[in-house]
SEFIVEX-164350 format. One line per 3 residues: number of its first residue (from 0); their letters; for each residue x, y, z of N, C-alpha, C. Coordinates in nm, 2 decimals, always signed. Layout:
NUM> A> X:Y:Z:X:Y:Z:X:Y:Z ~ ... $
REM end
This chain:
0> XXX> +0.09:-0.11:-0.01:+0.02:+0.00:+0.01:+0.11:+0.13:-0.01 ~ +0.05:+0.22:-0.07:+0.12:+0.33:-0.08:+0.11:+0.44:+0.01 ~ +0.24:+0.49:+0.09:+0.22:+0.59:+0.20:+0.17:+0.70:+0.13 $
3> XXX> +0.08:+0.78:+0.22:+0.01:+0.92:+0.15:+0.03:+1.01:+0.28 ~ +0.04:+1.13:+0.23:+0.04:+1.26:+0.32:-0.07:+1.24:+0.41 ~ -0.04:+1.27:+0.53:-0.14:+1.26:+0.68:-0.17:+1.42:+0.70 $
6> XXX> -0.29:+1.44:+0.75:-0.32:+1.54:+0.79:-0.44:+1.54:+0.89 ~ -0.44:+1.65:+0.97:-0.56:+1.64:+1.05:-0.67:+1.73:+0.98 ~ -0.81:+1.73:+1.05:-0.93:+1.82:+0.99:-0.86:+1.95:+1.03 $
9> XXX> -0.87:+2.05:+0.92:-0.84:+2.17:+0.95:-0.86:+2.25:+1.09 ~ -1.01:+2.22:+1.12:-1.03:+2.28:+1.24:-0.97:+2.23:+1.37 ~ -0.96:+2.08:+1.37:-0.88:+2.05:+1.48:-0.72:+2.07:+1.47 $
12> XXX> -0.67:+2.08:+1.35:-0.53:+2.13:+1.34:-0.50:+2.25:+1.39 ~ -0.58:+2.36:+1.35:-0.58:+2.51:+1.38:-0.60:+2.52:+1.54 ~ -0.68:+2.45:+1.61:-0.71:+2.44:+1.76:-0.56:+2.42:+1.81 $
15> XXX> -0.49:+2.30:+1.77:-0.39:+2.24:+1.82:-0.26:+2.35:+1.81 ~ -0.27:+2.42:+1.67:-0.13:+2.50:+1.66:-0.16:+2.63:+1.75 ~ -0.30:+2.67:+1.76:-0.31:+2.79:+1.82:-0.28:+2.79:+2.00 $
18> XXX> -0.29:+2.66:+2.03:-0.29:+2.61:+2.14:-0.11:+2.61:+2.19 ~ -0.05:+2.56:+2.08:+0.12:+2.58:+2.09:+0.17:+2.69:+2.08 ~ +0.08:+2.81:+1.98:+0.15:+2.92:+1.95:+0.11:+3.00:+2.13 $
21> XXX> +0.00:+2.98:+2.19:-0.03:+3.03:+2.29:+0.06:+3.01:+2.39 ~ +0.09:+2.90:+2.40:+0.17:+2.83:+2.52:+0.32:+2.91:+2.51 ~ +0.38:+2.88:+2.36:+0.51:+2.95:+2.34:+0.50:+3.09:+2.41 $
24> XXX> +0.40:+3.19:+2.35:+0.37:+3.33:+2.42:+0.40:+3.34:+2.54 ~ +0.30:+3.26:+2.63:+0.31:+3.25:+2.76:+0.45:+3.24:+2.82 ~ +0.52:+3.12:+2.77:+0.63:+3.11:+2.82:+0.75:+3.22:+2.79 $
27> XXX> +0.73:+3.28:+2.69:+0.84:+3.40:+2.67:+0.77:+3.52:+2.72 ~ +0.65:+3.56:+2.77:+0.61:+3.67:+2.86:+0.66:+3.62:+2.97 ~ +0.64:+3.51:+3.04:+0.70:+3.48:+3.18:+0.82:+3.48:+3.21 $
30> XXX> +0.92:+3.46:+3.10:+1.05:+3.47:+3.11:+1.12:+3.61:+3.08 ~ +1.01:+3.73:+3.06:+1.07:+3.87:+3.04:+1.18:+3.91:+2.93 ~ +1.15:+3.83:+2.81:+1.22:+3.81:+2.69:+1.21:+3.94:+2.67 $
33> XXX> +1.30:+4.03:+2.65:+1.33:+4.17:+2.60:+1.28:+4.19:+2.44 ~ +1.18:+4.27:+2.41:+1.16:+4.32:+2.31:+1.06:+4.19:+2.23 ~ +1.01:+4.12:+2.34:+0.92:+3.99:+2.28:+0.79:+4.04:+2.20 $
36> XXX> +0.80:+3.98:+2.08:+0.66:+4.05:+1.99:+0.58:+3.90:+2.00 ~ +0.47:+3.87:+2.07:+0.38:+3.76:+2.04:+0.38:+3.69:+1.90 ~ +0.35:+3.57:+1.90:+0.36:+3.50:+1.78:+0.22:+3.51:+1.75 $
39> XXX> +0.13:+3.48:+1.61:+0.04:+3.48:+1.59:+0.00:+3.38:+1.43 ~ -0.10:+3.35:+1.43:-0.16:+3.25:+1.31:-0.20:+3.33:+1.18 ~ -0.12:+3.32:+1.10:-0.17:+3.41:+0.96:-0.21:+3.33:+0.85 $
42> XXX> -0.32:+3.34:+0.80:-0.36:+3.27:+0.68:-0.27:+3.33:+0.59 ~ -0.21:+3.22:+0.52:-0.16:+3.24:+0.39:-0.22:+3.14:+0.27 ~ -0.26:+3.15:+0.17:-0.32:+3.07:+0.07:-0.16:+3.04:-0.06 $
45> XXX> -0.14:+2.91:-0.05:-0.02:+2.87:-0.15:-0.08:+2.84:-0.27 ~ -0.17:+2.78:-0.27:-0.25:+2.72:-0.43:-0.38:+2.72:-0.41 ~ -0.46:+2.72:-0.51:-0.60:+2.67:-0.49:-0.62:+2.55:-0.56 $
48> XXX> -0.71:+2.47:-0.55:-0.73:+2.33:-0.61:-0.86:+2.27:-0.54 ~ -0.90:+2.16:-0.62:-0.98:+2.07:-0.56:-0.91:+1.97:-0.50 ~ -0.92:+1.93:-0.38:-0.88:+1.91:-0.27:-0.92:+1.74:-0.29 $
51> XXX> -0.85:+1.62:-0.29:-0.90:+1.49:-0.29:-0.92:+1.44:-0.13 ~ -0.99:+1.38:-0.10:-1.00:+1.30:+0.02:-0.89:+1.20:+0.07 ~ -0.84:+1.17:+0.18:-0.78:+1.06:+0.19:-0.78:+0.94:+0.12 $
54> XXX> -0.90:+0.90:+0.15:-0.94:+0.77:+0.08:-0.92:+0.76:-0.09 ~ -0.95:+0.89:-0.13:-0.92:+0.89:-0.30:-0.77:+0.89:-0.33 ~ -0.69:+0.95:-0.25:-0.57:+0.94:-0.27:-0.50:+0.82:-0.24 $
57> XXX> -0.55:+0.74:-0.17:-0.47:+0.58:-0.16:-0.53:+0.52:-0.24 ~ -0.65:+0.52:-0.29:-0.72:+0.45:-0.39:-0.63:+0.48:-0.53 ~ -0.64:+0.63:-0.55:-0.54:+0.66:-0.67:-0.39:+0.60:-0.69 $
60> XXX> -0.33:+0.60:-0.54:-0.18:+0.56:-0.53:-0.17:+0.44:-0.55 ~ -0.26:+0.36:-0.52:-0.27:+0.20:-0.50:-0.30:+0.15:-0.65 ~ -0.40:+0.23:-0.71:-0.39:+0.18:-0.85:-0.30:+0.19:-0.98 $
63> XXX> -0.22:+0.29:-0.91:-0.10:+0.32:-0.99:+0.02:+0.23:-0.99 ~ +0.01:+0.12:-0.90:+0.14:+0.05:-0.87:+0.25:+0.12:-0.83 ~ +0.26:+0.23:-0.74:+0.37:+0.32:-0.72:+0.50:+0.24:-0.66 $
66> XXX> +0.44:+0.15:-0.58:+0.54:+0.09:-0.48:+0.67:+0.03:-0.56 ~ +0.61:-0.05:-0.69:+0.69:-0.13:-0.76:+0.78:-0.01:-0.84 ~ +0.70:+0.09:-0.88:+0.79:+0.19:-0.98:+0.90:+0.23:-0.89 $
69> XXX> +0.87:+0.27:-0.76:+0.99:+0.33:-0.68:+1.04:+0.23:-0.59 ~ +1.07:+0.16:-0.63:+1.10:+0.05:-0.54:+1.28:+0.10:-0.46 ~ +1.34:+0.17:-0.56:+1.49:+0.22:-0.53:+1.45:+0.37:-0.48 $
72> XXX> +1.34:+0.45:-0.46:+1.33:+0.56:-0.40:+1.27:+0.57:-0.26 ~ +1.34:+0.56:-0.16:+1.27:+0.60:-0.01:+1.27:+0.73:+0.02 ~ +1.30:+0.82:-0.04:+1.29:+0.93:+0.01:+1.17:+1.03:-0.07 $
75> XXX> +1.09:+0.97:-0.15:+0.97:+1.04:-0.21:+0.84:+1.05:-0.12 ~ +0.81:+1.15:-0.09:+0.65:+1.16:-0.06:+0.54:+1.16:-0.18 ~ +0.48:+1.08:-0.17:+0.38:+1.07:-0.26:+0.23:+1.13:-0.22 $
78> XXX> +0.18:+1.23:-0.27:+0.09:+1.31:-0.20:-0.05:+1.29:-0.29 ~ -0.09:+1.29:-0.44:-0.19:+1.29:-0.48:-0.31:+1.31:-0.42 ~ -0.30:+1.44:-0.39:-0.40:+1.52:-0.27:-0.50:+1.61:-0.34 $
81> XXX> -0.45:+1.64:-0.49:-0.54:+1.76:-0.55:-0.53:+1.77:-0.67 ~ -0.66:+1.86:-0.72:-0.63:+1.89:-0.88:-0.60:+2.04:-0.86 ~ -0.49:+2.07:-0.94:-0.45:+2.19:-0.93:-0.54:+2.27:-1.00 $
84> XXX> -0.58:+2.42:-0.92:-0.67:+2.51:-1.03:-0.53:+2.63:-1.06 ~ -0.48:+2.66:-0.96:-0.39:+2.77:-0.97:-0.26:+2.77:-0.87 ~ -0.16:+2.80:-0.92:-0.04:+2.78:-0.81:-0.03:+2.88:-0.72 $
87> XXX> -0.14:+2.97:-0.71:-0.13:+3.10:-0.64:-0.24:+3.10:-0.55 ~ -0.27:+3.23:-0.46:-0.42:+3.23:-0.46:-0.51:+3.27:-0.57 ~ -0.61:+3.24:-0.56:-0.72:+3.25:-0.69:-0.80:+3.38:-0.67 $
90> XXX> -0.81:+3.46:-0.78:-0.89:+3.57:-0.78:-1.02:+3.55:-0.75 ~ -1.11:+3.64:-0.77:-1.25:+3.63:-0.74:-1.27:+3.55:-0.87 ~ -1.24:+3.63:-0.99:-1.30:+3.56:-1.13:-1.24:+3.42:-1.12 $
93> XXX> -1.12:+3.37:-1.08:-1.12:+3.24:-1.10:-1.21:+3.13:-1.01 ~ -1.25:+3.20:-0.89:-1.31:+3.11:-0.81:-1.48:+3.10:-0.83 ~ -1.51:+3.21:-0.90:-1.62:+3.22:-0.99:-1.66:+3.12:-1.10 $
96> XXX> -1.54:+3.08:-1.16:-1.54:+3.00:-1.25:-1.51:+2.85:-1.21 ~ -1.43:+2.81:-1.07:-1.41:+2.69:-1.04:-1.50:+2.64:-0.95 ~ -1.59:+2.75:-0.90:-1.71:+2.70:-0.78:-1.66:+2.77:-0.66 $
99> XXX> -1.79:+2.78:-0.58:-1.74:+2.81:-0.44:-1.67:+2.75:-0.35 ~ -1.61:+2.79:-0.24:-1.52:+2.71:-0.16:-1.63:+2.59:-0.10 ~ -1.57:+2.46:-0.12:-1.66:+2.34:-0.06:-1.74:+2.27:-0.17 $
102> XXX> -1.70:+2.34:-0.32:-1.75:+2.27:-0.43:-1.71:+2.13:-0.44 ~ -1.80:+2.04:-0.46:-1.77:+1.89:-0.47:-1.75:+1.83:-0.60 ~ -1.67:+1.78:-0.67:-1.67:+1.71:-0.80:-1.59:+1.60:-0.81 $
105> XXX> -1.65:+1.50:-0.84:-1.61:+1.33:-0.86:-1.52:+1.34:-0.98 ~ -1.38:+1.31:-0.96:-1.30:+1.26:-1.11:-1.28:+1.13:-1.13 ~ -1.24:+1.12:-1.25:-1.19:+0.98:-1.30:-1.06:+1.00:-1.35 $
108> XXX> -0.96:+0.90:-1.35:-0.82:+0.92:-1.40:-0.83:+0.87:-1.54 ~ -0.80:+0.93:-1.64:-0.83:+0.89:-1.76:-0.68:+0.88:-1.84 ~ -0.57:+0.91:-1.78:-0.42:+0.90:-1.81:-0.32:+0.92:-1.71 $
111> XXX> -0.18:+0.87:-1.69:-0.11:+0.91:-1.62:+0.02:+0.97:-1.70 ~ +0.11:+1.05:-1.64:+0.20:+1.11:-1.72:+0.33:+1.04:-1.62 ~ +0.42:+0.96:-1.69:+0.55:+0.91:-1.63:+0.68:+0.94:-1.72 $
114> XXX> +0.78:+0.94:-1.63:+0.90:+0.94:-1.71:+1.01:+0.86:-1.60 ~ +1.08:+0.79:-1.68:+1.20:+0.70:-1.60:+1.11:+0.63:-1.49 ~ +0.98:+0.56:-1.54:+0.93:+0.45:-1.47:+0.84:+0.52:-1.33 $
117> XXX> +0.84:+0.68:-1.31:+0.81:+0.73:-1.22:+0.67:+0.83:-1.27 ~ +0.56:+0.81:-1.21:+0.44:+0.90:-1.22:+0.46:+1.04:-1.19 ~ +0.44:+1.11:-1.26:+0.44:+1.27:-1.22:+0.31:+1.36:-1.25 $
120> XXX> +0.24:+1.28:-1.29:+0.08:+1.36:-1.29:-0.01:+1.23:-1.33 ~ -0.15:+1.29:-1.31:-0.25:+1.22:-1.34:-0.35:+1.29:-1.44 ~ -0.40:+1.26:-1.55:-0.49:+1.33:-1.63:-0.65:+1.29:-1.55 $
123> XXX> -0.72:+1.38:-1.54:-0.84:+1.36:-1.47:-0.95:+1.45:-1.54 ~ -1.07:+1.38:-1.53:-1.20:+1.44:-1.60:-1.30:+1.40:-1.50 ~ -1.41:+1.52:-1.50:-1.53:+1.50:-1.40:-1.60:+1.38:-1.46 $
126> XXX> -1.64:+1.28:-1.37:-1.74:+1.17:-1.40:-1.88:+1.22:-1.47 ~ -1.91:+1.36:-1.42:-2.05:+1.41:-1.49:-1.99:+1.50:-1.57 ~ -2.01:+1.48:-1.73:-1.98:+1.53:-1.81:-2.02:+1.69:-1.84 $
129> XXX> -2.14:+1.69:-1.75:-2.20:+1.83:-1.77:-2.13:+1.91:-1.66 ~ -2.03:+1.90:-1.56:-1.98:+1.95:-1.49:-1.85:+2.04:-1.55 ~ -1.84:+2.14:-1.57:-1.71:+2.24:-1.61:-1.63:+2.25:-1.51 $
132> XXX> -1.51:+2.25:-1.49:-1.39:+2.24:-1.41:-1.32:+2.35:-1.46 ~ -1.23:+2.43:-1.37:-1.13:+2.55:-1.44:-1.02:+2.51:-1.37 ~ -0.94:+2.55:-1.45:-0.79:+2.57:-1.42:-0.74:+2.68:-1.46 $
135> XXX> -0.63:+2.74:-1.38:-0.56:+2.88:-1.45:-0.46:+2.86:-1.55 ~ -0.43:+2.73:-1.57:-0.32:+2.70:-1.68:-0.38:+2.72:-1.81 ~ -0.34:+2.83:-1.87:-0.38:+2.85:-2.00:-0.34:+2.75:-2.12 $
138> XX> -0.26:+2.68:-2.08:-0.21:+2.56:-2.19:-0.32:+2.44:-2.21 ~ -0.40:+2.41:-2.09:-0.50:+2.31:-2.09:-0.61:+2.33:-2.19 $
REM end
């Protein structure tokens, strides 16, 4: 079975991180660190995409027989956790075309791209042909 990226529910993860930040700030304050500025959580968007569930990622990775392909590669993390819309925060016009936050789309794999026996990408399309997806990549 392919190893997948692990993550917590976003709300649970944020709660744990906020607790760690609060504890850190309290220790710094109690130690009287000169010029201490409390840490805070800042939301930063790195990319916009359709996110795949953990179960979907596992099914995709297992269907590609990746362990056999990467038998000699121990340091590779397999993600298969999103369909990229844009590699940056999406503008309002992009979000209007891609769908609101929480939009659900079921995809099927129609091809894979590989080089030197390594999978680099999967080509997907919506299962429902009436659903239009959007990507910021003008070359697609």
